[in-house]
N, C-alpha and C positions, 0 to 999 in steps of 0.2 A: 474487486470481487464482483461476483455475479449479482449480488444484491443491489448494487447501484444501478444496474441496467434494468432489472425487473424485480419488483418487491410487492408484497412479501412472497417468500418462497418457503416451501417445506424443506426439511432436511434431505428428503429423497431427491427433490429437484435440484438442490444445491450440489449434492453428490453427483448426480447425472451430468450437470453442467461442468463441474470441475474435472470429472473423470475424462471428459473429452479434451481438456486443455492440459492436464497434468498426468503424471504417472502415479499419483497418490492412490492409495487404496481407500475404499469407503470408510474404513475405521479411522484412518488418519484424518480424513475430511471431517468426520463427526467429532473427533478430538479438537480440531481447529475451531469448529463451530462452538463447542463447549467453552473453549478458552476465550473466544471472542465475546461470548455472553458473559463470562466471569469478569472480563476486562471492561464490560459495558460498552463495547464497540458495536455490538449488535444486540437487539432485543427480540422478543418473540411474544406472540399472542397465541394462546392455546385455544384452538377451535375444534371442538370434539376431542378426538384423540391425537390430533396433529398439532405440532408447533409450527407456526408461520413466522419465519424470521424476517427481520427488516434492519437496515442500518440505523444506528443511533448517532453516528458521526458522519460528516460529509467525507467524500473521497479525499478532498484537500486536507482535512484535519488528520486523516489516517496517514496520508503520504508524509505530511510534515512530522508527525510523531515517529514514524518509522525511519525517516531520514535522520532525525536526532539520535535515535537509538543506534542506528548504523554508525554514525560518526563517533559516538561514545565508545561503541564496542570495537570498531576497527581502527579508528584514528585517534583514540583517546580524547575525543571531543573536538579535535582540531579540524577546522575547515581547510586551512592552508595546505596541510600535507595531502589531504584528499584531492584538492584542486590541482596541486602540483603533479601528483600521480596521474590524474586524469589527463592533464595537458601533455605529459610526456608519452603516455601510452596510446593516445587516440590521434587519428588523422582528422584534422578539422578542415572543413571547407572555408573559403573566404567568408561565406555567409555566416557560418558558425562563429568564426572569429569576430566578425562585426557585431553579432548579437551579444556575444560575451562582453565585448568592449562596451556596448550600450548598457548592459546590465551593471557592469562595474562603474561606469560613469554616473549612472542614476544612483547607485549606492553611495558614491562619494558626495553627492548633493544632499543626502538626507541629513 
């Protein structure tokens, strides 16, 4: 999200930044902001009449949580089915394959 690049930001600045990158309407972006506040993923400080939003979680923490939610929702929590689908559908370069092997080898040593 734009808040990791520059913080804090007002809702208007968040809407302007995301409107350039997505087809979302401003109301949808405001709803997203409110949901992220409710989930405590972002916080805000009220300065005058404006809310200045900032991330409460690191980008890595958010990506990890979203990945787990995705796996639960789409693959019933299973990493193997997702990985198998990915491997079947994607063209991988020799460098990609070497990196995946390295990651798997490192995981087997844990």
